[in-house]
N, C-alpha and C positions, 0 to 999 in steps of 0.2 A: 361508283361502288367503294365500299371503302377497302383500304389497302390492307392486304394479310401482315399479322403480326410477324416480327423477328422471328428467327427459329430458336433463338439463345432464350426468348421469353418462357417456352415451354420446359427448357432445361433448367431454367432459373427457381420455376415453379415445383420442380421434381425436386429441386434440394431445398428452398428455403421452406415448403409445406412441412417435410419429416423434420428438419431442423427445429423449426417451432416446437412442434410435439417433443421430439428429445429434450430441449430446453426445459420445456414445462413439464417435464416426468423425471427429472432426474433428481437425485439425492442427495444430501449435503452430509450423509453418512456411507462409507463405503459398504458394499453389500458383503455377501459371504462369499464362499469360495477363494480365490486366489487373489480377490480385488485390492483386497488389503496389502498385498505384496506390491501392487502397482503402485498404490498411493505412496508405499514407503520409497519404490524406484523413484518416480515422478520427485519426490522431496530432497533429493540428494543425488540425482544422477547415477543410479545404483544400480544394480547387474540384478536381474531376475533369475528364476529355475532356468535349467537348460532346456532349450538351447540357448538362453542368454537374452534373446529379443531385441538387438542393440539399436533398431530403428524406434520402437517400442519406447525404450528408455529414454533416448533422446526426443522423441516428439512429445510424448506423456509430460516430460520434464517442462517442457512450454508453459504447461498450466501455471507455474509459479508466476508468469509474468501478466496473468490477469491480475486487475487490482482488487477482487470483491470474491466473497465466499470462502466456505471452508476449503481447503485443498482437496479433498475427496471429490467435492461438487467439481472445482476448476478441472480435474481431470476426467470426469465424466463429460462435462462441456467437450473437452477438446476430443471426446470419443463421438461425441454425439455430431460434431462438425465433421470427421472423416465419414460417420455413417451417412450424414446427408451429403457429402460429395458423391460417395459412392451412388446414390439413387440417382444425382445429377447425370452422373456416366452411363448408369444403366439407361437413363433415358435417353440416351446418346446412341447407344448402342441397339436399343431397338428401332430408333428412328432409322438406323441404318437398314436393320432385317426389313423394315415395313415401305422404306423406298424401293429396296430389292424388288417389291414383289409389286410394283408400281402404284401405289396408292398416290392421291396429291398431298400435298407437303403439308397443307393444315389438318387432314385426316392423321396422316403419319405423326406429324407432332401430338396430337390430342390423342392419339393410341399410346404412343410410347411413354406420355406422361401417366396416361391410367396405368400402365404397366408398372412403373416407378414406384406411383404411389401405393398401387395394390400390393407390392412386394415389399417396399420398405416399411411399412405401416403391419407387418405380420409380428409375431411374437417373437420369432425366432431371429428376426432382424433390428427391430425396436430393442429388445432387452440389451443386444450387445452395445448399444448407443446411449444406454442411460447407466453404465456402471463402468469403472476403469478396468479396461482388458485390452488386449492385441487385435482382437479380432474386427473391430469396427476400422482400424487403420489398415489390416490385413484385406477387407472388402473393398475399401477403395484404391489399393493398388491393383486387387483382383480385377476391379469394375474397369479401370483404364487398360487394362491388359486386354481384357474382353472387347471394349470399345474398340480400339486399336485393330485389334485381329478380325472384327464383323467388318471393318471398315476396309481392311486389304480385302477380304473375300467378296466384299459386297461391289468392289469397283476395280476388281482383278480384271486386266493387267495393270499394274500401278506406274505412273509416271514416274515416281523416284520412291525411294525406300522410306521415307521421313516416318512414317507410322511405324514400320518395323523396328526404328530405332527408337521411338518412345515407348512402346510394347515392350522393349529389350531392357532399357533402364529402369521402368517401373518392375520387371521380371527382378533386377537384382536387388531393388531396392526390397520387395515382396520375400526375397529369400535372406535379407537382413532382419526381416521382422519375424517371419514363421515361416521358416524354408520347409517345413512337411506340406504345408498347403498351395506354397508357390511350385514346388516340384510337382504337385497332381496337377496344375496346368498343363506341362509340357505335353504328355499324350495327345492332348486335345488340340496342342498348338503343331505339333507335329505335321500334319498334313498341309497346313498352311505355310509352314518354314519350307517345306520341299516343293512346293509350288514356287514360293520365292526363289529358290534356288534355281530351280530348271527355268525361272522365266530371266533371270538377273546376275545368275553365277554366285559366285561364293564370296564376292565383295560383300554386300547387304550383311550376311550372316556372320563374318569375321566383324563387321561393325559392329552387330548385335553383342556379339560375343565379348567384345571390349565393353560394350556400357554395362552387360550383365555383370562383368567382372569389377566395374567402377561402382555399382552397387555392393557388391560383398565385399570393399574394402571397410565398409560400415563396421565388419568384426573386430576391426582393429582397435575401434572403442572398446572392446572388452578388457584385454591386458592393459590399456593404458588407464584407464579408469579403475581395474583391480589394484594397480598399485600405488593409487588414494587412498585407498580402504575406505569407498563410501560406507554408509549405513546398512545398506542392504548390497550383499557381495556374494550371492550362492556360487558355491565353485569355485572362486576366487583364481581366474583363468591369468595366473601371472608366468605358468611355463607352459611348454609346448604340450606335455602331457596333461595338464591342468585344461588348457584352451579346447585339447581335441574332446576331452571329458566332457565340457559343457557343451560345445557345438553339436557333438552328436546324438546328445541328450541320452547317453547309455542307460541313465536310470530310468528311463521309462521305456526301454526297447522290448522288455518282456509285457506288457501291456498291450498285445496285439494278435489277432491270428488265434492261435490255440491258446494263447495264455489268458484269454477272456472267460469268463465264466459262461453265457449263453451262447447257445449254438450259432452258427453263422446267419441260416436262415432267419432268425428271431431278430438278429441285428438287422437285417436289411427291411425286416417287417417293422421294427420301429421307425426307423428312416421314413418309408413310406406313410405312416400312420402320420408323423411330424409335419410331412407335406400336405397331408389333408386336413390336418388341423389347422394349418396355416392358409393353404390357397384354397382349401374346399374343393370338394368334388367337381363343380362346375370352373375351377381352374385349372384344375389338371386334364380335365376333358378338353378344353380350349388347348392346353399344350400338347397334348398328343396329336388334336385337328393342325393345328399350326407346324407340329413335326412332320404329318404325313405332307401337307402341302408345300412346305419348302423342299421337300427330300423327291416330290415328284416333278419339278422344273428343273431344268437344266442350269438356269440362271441364278436360281436359290438354293441348289442342292449342296453346295458348298457351306453357306451358312447353316442350313439345317443339321448336316454333319458336325460341325464346330459344336453347335448348341447342343444338340445330342451327345456328343462324347464328354464335354464338360458336365453333363448332369451324370452319364454314368460315370465317370470317373470319381466324382467325388462322392456319389452314394455308394460306390464300392468301397472307397477308401476311409469314410467314416465308419461303413459296416465291419472293415476289416478291424478296426481299432477299436470297435466295441463302445460299450458305455454311453449309449445314447438315451436311453429311457430317462428320462427327467433330469437330465446332462445340460444346463443352459451352454455349458462350453461346446458341447459336441454339436452344439447347432450352430455355433459359430464356425466351425469346419464345412458348414453346408452353404453358407452363403453364396456362395460363387453358381452352386446347383440349383439354388432360389433365382438367383438372376436369370440364369439360362430359361429354366421354366417359366418364369414371368414375361420372356422377351418371345418365347414360343405360344405361350398364351395370347399374347398381342398379334401375332403371326396369325393363331387360327380365328380372332373376333375379326383382325383387320380383312381375312378374306371375305366373311359375312358381309362386312361394312362396306368393302369393295364392289360387291355384286349390286349393293344398294346405291353406292356414289354414282355408277355409271349411269341411273337413270334419274334418281333424284338426290342431287349432292347438296341439296340444303337439309333435308331430310336426314343423311349421312352424318353432316355435320354436328346436328341436334343430338344423334343417337351417342355419337362420340362424347359430346359435352354431360351427355346423362350416365355415360360410363364413366366418366372420369368423376362425375359426382358421386356415384356409386361406391368408387373406389375408397371413400372417405369413410364408410361404414366399418372400413378397418379397425377405426380407433376405438369406438364404443364396444367392438369385438373382442378388441386383446386389451385394452388398457386394464381392465383388473388383474392381469396377468403380468402384463409387461412394465407398467408405471410403479418407480419408485419414489414419487414424491412424496407421500407419507411414510415411508422406509425411515425409521428411527431407533426401532429397538435395539439394533445392535449396540448403539451407542450407550445402552445401559447393561449389556453385556461387559462392554469395554470397562466401564467402571469397575465390576468385580475382578475383571482378567486383569488390567493394571492398575487402574487410577487410584485404587483401594487397598492396596498391598503395603503392608509395613514396610519400613525403612531397612534398606539393605538385603531385600529377600531374594532366595534362590528359586526360580520356579521350573519344573521339568515339564515342557508341554508335548503332548503324544498326538492331538489331533492336529492334523495339517492346517484346518482352518484357523485355528486358534493360534499356531504359529502365525499365519498370514495376517490375522487382524492385530496381532502384536506388533508386526513390521509396519504396519499402516499407522496406528495409534503413535507408536514412538516417533516415525517419520514426520507426521503431521503435524502433532505437540509437543514432539522434544521433550517428553515426561518420561521420570522415572529412569534417568542415567544410575540409579543408585542399586535398581534392580537387575540381576542376570536372569535371562530369560535361555533356557537349554531348549532348542528344539530336537527332542528325540530321535522324530523319524527322519531327520537332515543330518546325523552325525557321521554318515557314510561321505557326506558331500567333501572335497578336498580343502584343507584350510580350515575346516569350520572349528573341529575341536581346540587347534592349536591357538585360535583367534579366542575362542573362551577361558581356553586356559591363561591368556596373555592377560585378558580382563579380570580372572578370579583363578587366582592358582590354588585355593582352596578347592575347586572341583578336580583337582589330578587324582585322589584317591579315588574319587566315584568312577571318573573314566576309565582308572585301571582296573576297575575291578567289573565295569562294564567289558572292556577288552579281552579280560581273563574268563568271564563265565558267559557273556553275551547278555547279562540282565543285571538289574538292580540287585544290591545286597543288602540287607539288613544293618549290618555293621558301617558301612559306608555312607549311607543316609542318614543316619544316629549321628556319627560324627560330624558330617556338614551341619546338621540341624542345630549340634552344641553351638557353632560358630556363626550362623546365621540362618536367618528363618527360612526355612525349606518347605516347598508345596511340590505335589505333585497333581499333576492333572489324570483323573481316572480314566482307565481306559482297559481294553481286555489285554495288554501287553502288559498291565502291570503286575508282577506275581500275586498271587492270592495270599500267599505268605507273608507278604509286607503290610497286609490289614492292621495286624494287632498294633503298630505302631503309628498310624493315621488316627485322624480325626478330622470331620469336617469342618471347612472354613471357606466361606464365600461361595466361589464356584471350584475350589480344589480340595484337596486334602491336605492338613499338614502334618509333616513330621514331626512327631515329639521324643525328644533325646530318648526320655524314659519310658517309652510306650504309653498308649493312651488307655486311660481309667474309661469307665462307664460313663462316668459324669461329663469327663471330657468329651464323648463323643455326643450324648445328650443334648450337653449345651450346644455345642458347635451345629448340631442339627437343627436345631431350633432356629439359631440365627442363620443357617443356609434355608430354611424353609422362608425367613422374611427376606430375602435376597430374592427368591423364585418370586414370591408374592409380586414385588416390585417391578422384576421383568415381565411377569406375565401381565401385570395391569397395564405397562407400557405398549405391550404388543398389541392389545385388544383382543375382542372375542374371536378372530380368526387368526388363522397364522399362516405367513406365506409358507412355500414349500421347503425352503432352505432354512428358515427360522424354526420350522416345525420339525426338523431332522436334529438339528443343535438342541432342541429341547428332549426330544426323545432319545438322542444319545447321551446327553449330559446325566436327564432324571433316571435314565434305565441303570446307570454306571453308579448314582448315589444309592439308587435301592438295592442293587447287588452287594454295595459297600456294607451298606445298613445290615442286611439280613446276612453277610458273612459275621459280622461282629456282634449279634444278638440284637441289635435294636429293631424288632420287627414293628412296632409301631410306624417308625420313620419310614421304614423299607415300604411298609405299605403305601404310605402316602405318596412316595416317589413313583413306587410301580402303578400305583393308581392313576396318576396323572399320564403315565405312559400310555396306560390303556384306556384312557379318556380322549387320547389324539390318534392313538393309534389300535384300536378295539382287537386288530387282525395279528398282533406280534405275537407269533408262536413262542419264542423265547421268554417275553415278558409274560405273557399268560403261564407260562409253566414255571415262572419263578412265584407269579400271585397265587396260585395253588398251593404250592408250599408255604406260603406266606399265611395262608387263611385254614391251616388244618386245624381243626379247634382243639384247646388245650394246650398246645406245642408253644414252648417257649425257647428262649435262647438261640443260638445261632442256628440258623438253616443248614441241613445236613451238606457235609463238605462235598462227599460224593457228587449231590445233586448240582454246587456249585461248581465242581470241576468240569460236569458234564456240559454246563452252558458255557464255560469258558472255552470248551472244544467246539461247542456250535458257533460261539464267536468269532474263535479263528479261523471258521470255514465261511463266514461271512453270510450266513443265513439270513441274518434279520436287519432290516433298516435302521433298526433302533440302537444297534451295536457299533454302527459305521461312522 
């Protein structure tokens, strides 16, 4: 009889199969959201937005050691490796659970492999592993903590506390990467820690606390690196006050609970819907069965409770924070819950396979092999959404946003995604040191205005006006435009009264020192339409969700600007493109109705435009965000 394969073979397969998928579907261009920021961080050992993510900054910077490909691709490969490691560790965690149910080793290994593949090839997991982000690294650390915790619970009482020490070190490192996600693990781990304390006294927990603190020492990287002034240094934590501001993430603390627009019930529904989309009804039903079975028996009840708590805590935490719907970053928060549900599903299937195994062990192995093979169907099911292998359109945006700007330009950026793209492009290509980019939404970050003024003293009058009135002033803009080419990214926060001094140019509006004439506006609009034609041709007939959001946002504000200055023909072209991609957008439809009134010429009624601005401020339209 052939000897069974070593147990590590299934663990290796659980990591290598997803890794091959992640490597083959990563892009050489940074995706949207804040991925560009992490490329910039990796380029120069920088400091990302609060809470600083020191471990991610150090880990992603290892991409510079790879000898091939664009930096964005290399950073994505590091994330893919972390995601694959998380899958391998999840397989081990599932194996501990299935072993506790009394399944044979081969059956346990196969079902654990199936659980890891089924879960890691979902969109929510896959997408975190093909773009520069912190979530794949956090998933690997969370998987290690969960694997060690399940090892403890499935073999309790322990002969030693080695597993506790490993989990503690992983927790410390996880806190140095994304402390909120790491803290969410503590309520789920609390019963296990209490049992260790009851069985072995305080010494193991004291050792564990010391190891957690050793991981937290990585936060010392933030001030040490900030003093060297890297390319990306958000918050500049060079003092105790700034360090606390960064690490505590004060700037984001309003985006939770009652500060989130959707009701809490809808946010919970969004989370559950994402599980249904990725794990499907059969997967969730298997997870419910697995939870029931684990909780039914004394020897597995602690395992079931741990997995149930992980699921509950992370679902509740993500729902409390909000912004779940169509938000890839929100899905990164849910990866520990995906792991727990995948392991519970393996337990549910394992019970049924175990019944078959008692009478027909060979048939049970064949069934496990079939189930494992069937999990690969997740690849075609989620490839269209998750793959970035053909994603290159953002590079065309970068041409207009950075590379094609005139020498010595100053650009006032409003969209956070534009700010992050510029960080990535500057970090990867080291282009345009002559251009000063002013990230308007980040001017409240400590040290940022002073750093910009040190690089461009001519911004002093502009910043003084902003500090005095809270907004841009036309004389300040025209004075600066007389010294350097000045561009503004159109946004709902740009005052309507400034439009008379602006003319379209590329993806921005240029400030003209003497004000803009009709000829300036029409010539700029024609050139702008040519820029958009190139971008949309590169995008192809279908747009991915984030690129679509960028097109809607930018073309809507182009149309609003042109409507305000009286270029109705250009405004109709821009708003027509918005409605082509999003016919349901109410604000765009309202503007379109005003633009298509027969025999009306000149600027659209200012009262209507101000009403549209008010609606944009309320965040009622996806095209305005």
